[in-house]
C-alpha positions, 0 to 999 in steps of 0.5 A: 117502626116509622110512620109513612105519608102516602099519596093523598097528602096535600102538602098543607105544612100542618105536620112538619113543624109539629114533628118532635124528631124533625122526621117530616120533610117536603118532597114531591109530590107530597111530604115524606117521613125520614124513617131513621128519624121518626120515633112515632112521638114515643117519649114525647107525646101520648099521640102522634103529632102528625096524625093529630093535626093532619086534615086528610084522613088515611094518609099517615100509615104506621109500620104495619101499613094501617092508617094512624088517622083512619077514615072517620077520625076527623068527622066522627062519622063511622066509615060504614055510615059515610055514604048515607051521611053524604047522600043526606047532605047532598039532598039538602 
């Protein structure tokens, strides 16, 4: 199966150069993954390189449509606490 980059990608270029199989390419309106080339980094790395560097949570999906970099993966804040944390930050 191959990963998929969905709308929400900001074209930051972070993932493109890290992909060992050169499956990520620039397109409009965001980067895409060539499903024929994507190996999900199996055999190259323990973790998918695109997901490990992506600054936008939830835009890289696996073959089942699940986020490889889910909400909370960057911040360490569980999704169920995010609203409370954001309210606390805005109250400062």
